[in-house]
C-alpha distance (Angstrom), angle and dihedral (degrees) to the residues before:
residue distance angle dihedral
M1 . . .
L2 3.80 . .
D3 3.78 129.7 .
E4 3.78 98.5 -162.0
G5 3.80 136.0 19.2
L6 3.79 137.9 -171.4
Y7 3.78 127.2 -174.5
S8 3.80 127.3 178.6
G9 3.79 122.1 -170.6
S10 3.81 135.5 28.7
M11 3.76 111.9 -22.4
D12 3.75 139.3 177.4
L13 3.79 99.9 -151.3
A14 3.79 93.2 -161.7
Y15 3.77 94.1 66.3
E16 3.81 103.2 27.8
S17 3.82 97.8 57.8
A18 3.80 103.3 77.8
H19 3.80 93.3 140.6
T20 3.79 128.8 74.2
F21 3.80 111.4 -111.8
M22 3.80 115.6 -152.7
G23 3.82 101.6 170.4
K24 3.79 135.1 25.2
Y25 3.77 126.8 -16.8
E26 3.80 129.3 -171.6
M27 3.77 127.0 -168.0
K28 3.83 122.0 -172.1
E29 3.79 138.8 -169.6
C30 3.78 99.7 -5.0
D31 3.78 124.0 163.9
G32 3.81 92.1 -140.2
L33 3.79 147.5 -40.9
T34 3.76 98.1 -114.2
D35 3.78 104.0 169.8
I36 3.78 102.0 28.7
A37 3.78 89.6 107.8
H38 3.84 88.3 77.7
P39 3.81 105.0 73.8
C40 3.80 93.8 -173.8
K41 3.80 88.1 69.1
H42 3.80 96.4 56.5
M43 3.79 104.7 37.3
G44 3.81 87.2 140.6
F45 3.80 87.3 79.8
K46 3.79 95.2 54.3
F47 3.82 94.2 101.9
L48 3.80 96.7 38.3
K49 3.83 112.0 138.5
S50 3.81 102.0 -172.9
I51 3.80 134.1 20.3
R52 3.79 131.3 -177.1
L53 3.81 118.1 -166.6
I54 3.81 117.3 -167.4
A55 3.80 127.6 -173.4
I56 3.80 96.2 -13.7
A57 3.79 103.0 169.7
T58 3.83 98.8 -162.4
M59 3.79 114.7 31.4
G60 3.79 98.6 162.3
E61 3.83 107.7 163.8
A62 3.82 92.9 -25.5
L63 3.80 95.8 113.0
N64 3.80 93.1 50.1
C65 3.77 90.5 48.6
L66 3.81 91.2 52.8
L67 3.78 91.6 50.7
V68 3.78 92.3 49.8
N69 3.78 99.1 44.5
C70 3.81 105.9 30.0
V71 3.79 95.7 75.5
C72 3.84 94.4 178.7
L73 3.81 96.3 47.8
Q74 3.82 110.1 134.9
E75 3.82 104.0 162.7
V76 3.81 132.2 38.2
S77 3.82 123.4 -177.5
L78 3.81 122.6 -177.4
H79 3.83 120.7 -172.6
N80 3.82 124.2 -179.7
C81 3.79 93.9 -19.5
G82 3.78 125.9 152.4
G83 3.78 145.4 158.6
F84 3.80 95.0 84.2
R85 3.77 117.1 169.7
D86 3.85 111.2 -88.2
D87 3.82 86.8 -2.1
R88 3.81 89.3 -80.0
L89 3.78 122.5 129.8
R90 3.81 102.5 -150.9
V91 3.80 125.7 -175.4
V92 3.78 102.1 -175.9
G93 3.75 134.4 122.8
P94 3.75 147.0 89.6
S95 3.82 99.5 -64.6
K96 3.81 101.1 135.1
Q97 3.80 96.2 -172.2
L98 3.82 101.5 53.4
M99 3.80 107.6 115.7
H100 3.79 107.4 149.8
L101 3.81 127.4 51.2
E102 3.82 128.8 178.9
I103 3.84 124.9 -177.2
V104 3.81 118.1 -178.8
N105 3.83 125.7 177.5
C106 3.77 95.1 -26.7
H107 3.79 120.6 163.6
A108 3.81 113.2 -121.7
E109 3.77 134.8 117.1
V110 3.82 94.8 -138.5
L111 3.79 133.3 34.5
E112 3.78 116.0 -156.2
I113 3.82 119.3 -177.4
N114 3.79 120.2 176.6
H115 3.79 112.1 159.3
P116 3.80 124.3 136.1
N117 3.80 96.6 -159.9
L118 3.79 98.6 48.6
V119 3.83 111.6 128.7
S120 3.81 103.1 174.0
F121 3.79 133.8 22.9
R122 3.79 131.1 -176.6
Y123 3.81 125.1 -173.5
D124 3.80 127.0 -177.6
G125 3.80 121.2 174.5
D126 3.79 146.7 59.1
Y127 3.78 118.5 -16.6
K128 3.78 110.3 -106.0
T129 3.78 142.6 150.9
F130 3.78 104.2 -48.8
F131 3.79 129.8 -167.0
L132 3.81 118.6 -175.9
W133 3.77 118.7 163.5
N134 3.77 143.4 136.9
A135 3.80 92.4 42.1
P136 3.81 103.0 125.4
L137 3.85 93.7 155.9
L138 3.78 95.7 52.1
A139 3.81 104.9 125.9
E140 3.83 104.2 161.9
V141 3.81 127.1 42.4
S142 3.81 129.0 175.3
L143 3.80 120.1 -173.2
K144 3.78 127.2 -178.9
Y145 3.79 121.0 176.5
T146 3.80 127.5 -172.9
R147 3.81 91.4 -126.7
A148 3.80 139.7 30.6
V149 3.80 115.6 -80.1
S150 3.80 136.5 -169.3
H151 3.80 113.9 -92.3
S152 3.81 90.5 -136.9
V153 3.82 91.1 55.1
V154 3.82 92.0 49.8
F155 3.76 95.6 47.6
S156 3.79 93.9 44.8
S157 3.83 89.5 55.7
L158 3.79 88.4 57.7
Y159 3.79 95.3 46.7
S160 3.78 98.2 115.4
C161 3.81 95.2 53.9
H162 3.81 98.4 44.5
P163 3.83 96.8 102.0
N164 3.83 95.9 70.9
M165 3.78 104.3 19.2
E166 3.82 110.2 126.3
V167 3.81 102.7 164.7
L168 3.81 125.0 43.6
K169 3.82 123.5 174.3
L170 3.80 115.1 -172.8
N171 3.78 104.8 -174.4
S172 3.79 95.5 -179.4
T173 3.79 129.9 79.5
L174 3.82 111.0 -98.2
F175 3.76 125.6 -150.0
Y176 3.77 125.2 -156.7
G177 3.78 116.8 -88.8
N178 3.79 120.5 -161.4
H179 3.80 93.9 -134.3
G180 3.79 122.2 89.2
I181 3.79 122.2 -113.6
T182 3.79 131.5 -133.5
K183 3.80 115.8 -105.2
L184 3.79 116.5 -98.2
A185 3.78 92.5 -137.1
N186 3.83 99.5 -170.3
L187 3.79 102.6 24.0
K188 3.82 110.2 137.2
H189 3.80 104.6 163.2
L190 3.81 123.6 40.7
E191 3.80 129.9 176.6
V192 3.79 115.3 -171.8
K193 3.80 141.7 162.0
I194 3.79 119.9 -136.1
A195 3.81 126.7 -178.8
A196 3.79 103.1 -126.8
D197 3.81 91.9 -162.9
E198 3.82 92.6 64.3
D199 3.82 118.5 101.5
C200 3.83 91.5 -131.9
C201 3.80 97.9 47.2
V202 3.82 94.6 112.1
L203 3.81 91.7 45.6
L204 3.79 88.3 53.0
L205 3.82 93.4 50.3
A206 3.81 91.4 46.2
S207 3.81 91.3 52.0
I208 3.80 92.0 51.2
I209 3.79 94.2 46.1
E210 3.81 92.9 48.1
A211 3.82 89.3 51.3
S212 3.83 92.8 52.4
P213 3.83 106.8 59.6
K214 3.85 95.1 165.4
L215 3.80 96.9 44.5
Q216 3.81 111.6 138.6
K217 3.79 103.5 171.9
L218 3.79 129.1 31.6
V219 3.80 123.2 -170.5
L220 3.78 107.2 -164.3
E221 3.80 119.6 -170.4
L222 3.79 113.4 -166.4
T223 3.82 115.6 -144.1
G224 3.79 134.5 168.6
V225 3.79 131.9 77.3
V226 3.81 133.6 -68.7
R227 3.81 104.3 -98.0
P228 3.81 125.9 -165.3
E229 3.80 113.2 -95.7
H230 3.80 94.6 -114.8
E231 3.83 91.7 56.7
I232 3.79 94.4 56.4
G233 3.77 120.0 96.0
I234 3.80 104.8 160.7
K235 3.79 112.2 -174.4
E236 3.79 119.5 -129.7
A237 3.79 122.2 -121.6
A238 3.78 128.0 -144.1
N239 3.81 115.6 -102.9
C240 3.80 116.3 -98.8
S241 3.79 117.9 -176.0
H242 3.81 112.9 -133.7
N243 3.81 118.6 -164.9
S244 3.80 103.8 -175.5
L245 3.80 107.6 49.5
R246 3.81 109.5 106.9
E247 3.80 105.8 160.6
V248 3.80 135.4 33.6
E249 3.79 124.3 -170.9
V250 3.82 115.8 -165.1
R251 3.80 118.4 -162.0
D252 3.81 127.7 -164.5
Y253 3.81 96.3 11.1
R254 3.84 110.6 -174.4
G255 3.77 103.1 173.1
R256 3.81 95.4 -111.4
P257 3.81 119.8 151.6
G258 3.79 89.2 -109.0
D259 3.81 91.8 52.6
D260 3.81 91.7 55.3
K261 3.79 94.7 42.9
L262 3.79 91.5 54.1
I263 3.81 92.7 49.1
M264 3.79 93.4 45.0
Y265 3.80 91.1 50.2
L266 3.80 89.0 57.3
I267 3.81 92.7 46.6
E268 3.80 91.8 50.6
N269 3.79 96.5 45.7
A270 3.82 106.1 31.6
V271 3.78 95.3 77.2
K272 3.83 94.9 -175.9
L273 3.79 97.3 43.1
E274 3.82 109.9 145.1
K275 3.81 106.5 171.9
I276 3.79 141.6 27.6
V277 3.82 118.7 -170.0
M278 3.81 115.2 -164.3
H279 3.82 126.6 -156.6
P280 3.83 106.0 -172.9
N281 3.79 122.5 -153.8
E282 3.80 107.2 -98.2
E283 3.80 95.0 -147.1
R284 3.81 97.2 55.5
A285 3.80 127.1 63.1
V286 3.80 101.9 -120.5
D287 3.80 103.1 159.7
P288 3.85 95.4 106.6
Y289 3.81 91.5 47.3
M290 3.81 91.5 46.3
R291 3.80 92.7 52.0
Q292 3.78 91.6 48.7
L293 3.79 91.4 49.4
K294 3.81 93.2 47.8
R295 3.81 90.9 56.7
Q296 3.81 88.4 60.8
V297 3.81 94.8 51.5
P298 3.85 114.6 98.2
K299 3.78 114.5 -113.7
H300 3.80 94.0 -118.1
I301 3.82 90.4 64.8
N302 3.80 115.8 83.8
F303 3.83 105.0 -130.7
V304 3.83 110.8 -161.2
R305 3.78 128.0 -177.0
L306 3.81 118.2 -160.4
């Protein structure tokens, strides 16, 4: 009986898994999993708790078979895999133990995730058609796309898991969408990227804050370029009092008008804000801008520069 396994190279899982795996298993750089659809041939994987598949060229129905037959499977991680049946990466099935799912740079046109016991989900790759539903226990989600996406599109894709989501990490720059978003009723920790050079950046932040009434910590990464003053026409957003936000962390501060407007919006609307942590951009001299901003911060807010 083995606790962990690692295989690199072409592998036929059905005939190479004679042992019983109780812990973690990792498989790398395989041409395909040709006979995995026959569970009687790989009963050694029945009690597997965690599996990590890397660079599997032809997945076929392998993932579905693992979910159906590995009754103790708690964690699944897919990196650079492809060859899914009908070009659809589907995580569905009766596996009652699966709680953690990670998908990184996998090649499929459609992602379909339907798992009632899923607790955490991480996705990193191209934006594509995305279906995520029946995940009422999903508490932590991390999404990273290779290009900017509309905030209304992102939030709508997470609609079914909003009720219990507490941690959301959006590691891609969002742009303002004209459609409203569903409230994230229990969200407490949010990490988001906003382009501070966009005219609607404050409207975007206001929309997100309004939709997160229980948010306690916001990590705001400021992206975009430094635009000339005369090209900037940042639109104002209506005030919206927020009673839960206690801490804001600002990353990549450059002293642009948009940077300051975003921070001041939070100061003016987060009535119980206690702390602001600043991470200035190392390539841009921001000391004068930082001093000017600090003078506008109320004394009861702890203003920290790192």
